[in-house]
C-alpha positions as a Markdown table, in Angstrom:
| # | Residue | x | y | z |
|---|---|---|---|---|
| 1 | Met | -49.5 | 31.3 | 148.8 |
| 2 | Ala | -48.8 | 29.1 | 145.7 |
| 3 | Glu | -45.6 | 29.8 | 143.8 |
| 4 | Leu | -45.8 | 29.8 | 140.0 |
| 5 | Arg | -42.9 | 27.9 | 138.5 |
| 6 | Lys | -41.7 | 28.0 | 134.9 |
| 7 | Pro | -39.4 | 25.5 | 133.2 |
| 8 | Asp | -35.7 | 26.6 | 133.0 |
| 9 | Glu | -34.5 | 23.9 | 130.5 |
| 10 | Arg | -36.1 | 21.8 | 127.8 |
| 11 | Glu | -35.1 | 19.0 | 125.4 |
| 12 | Cys | -36.6 | 18.0 | 122.1 |
| 13 | Glu | -37.9 | 14.4 | 122.2 |
| 14 | Arg | -37.2 | 14.0 | 118.4 |
| 15 | Cys | -33.7 | 15.4 | 117.8 |
| 16 | Gly | -32.2 | 15.9 | 121.3 |
| 17 | Arg | -31.8 | 19.6 | 121.0 |
| 18 | Thr | -31.4 | 21.2 | 124.5 |
| 19 | Glu | -32.2 | 24.8 | 125.4 |
| 20 | Val | -32.1 | 26.8 | 128.6 |
| 21 | Trp | -34.2 | 29.9 | 129.6 |
| 22 | Asp | -32.2 | 33.1 | 129.6 |
| 23 | Asp | -33.8 | 35.6 | 132.1 |
| 24 | Asp | -31.6 | 38.5 | 130.8 |
| 25 | Gln | -32.8 | 38.0 | 127.2 |
| 26 | Asp | -36.3 | 36.7 | 128.1 |
| 27 | Thr | -36.0 | 33.8 | 125.6 |
| 28 | Trp | -34.8 | 30.2 | 125.2 |
| 29 | Arg | -31.2 | 29.7 | 124.0 |
| 30 | Val | -28.9 | 26.9 | 123.2 |
| 31 | Pro | -26.5 | 26.4 | 126.2 |
| 32 | Asp | -22.8 | 27.0 | 125.7 |
| 33 | Gln | -21.5 | 23.5 | 125.0 |
| 34 | Asp | -19.2 | 21.7 | 122.6 |
| 35 | Asp | -21.7 | 18.9 | 122.5 |
| 36 | Ala | -23.5 | 18.5 | 119.1 |
| 37 | Thr | -26.8 | 17.6 | 120.8 |
| 38 | Ala | -27.0 | 21.1 | 122.2 |
| 39 | Ile | -27.8 | 22.2 | 118.6 |
| 40 | Gly | -29.8 | 19.2 | 117.4 |
| 41 | Asp | -31.6 | 19.3 | 114.0 |
| 42 | Val | -32.3 | 22.9 | 113.2 |
| 43 | His | -35.0 | 21.7 | 110.7 |
| 44 | Cys | -36.8 | 19.6 | 113.3 |
| 45 | Val | -40.3 | 20.5 | 114.3 |
| 46 | His | -39.3 | 20.3 | 118.0 |
| 47 | Glu | -41.4 | 18.4 | 120.4 |
| 48 | Trp | -40.3 | 19.7 | 123.8 |
| 49 | Asp | -40.3 | 17.5 | 126.9 |
| 50 | Ile | -42.4 | 20.0 | 128.8 |
| 51 | Asp | -45.9 | 18.5 | 128.9 |
| 52 | Gly | -48.7 | 17.6 | 131.3 |
| 53 | Ser | -46.3 | 16.1 | 133.8 |
| 54 | Phe | -44.7 | 19.5 | 134.4 |
| 55 | Arg | -46.4 | 21.1 | 137.4 |
| 56 | Pro | -46.3 | 25.0 | 137.3 |
| 57 | Ile | -47.8 | 25.4 | 140.7 |
| 58 | Glu | -46.1 | 24.1 | 143.9 |
């Protein structure tokens, strides 16, 4: 049987913001880091790196 995968992290191709999926909260969140790129530009219209190259079915 095929397994459906979902991304567990993403990065904005415009500002570098990184986020991880939080299963407990069922939402994306900024990881706990001191690195400024974890926040990125809050006013950016984020273009996430999850695109047609991500394969949800293995």
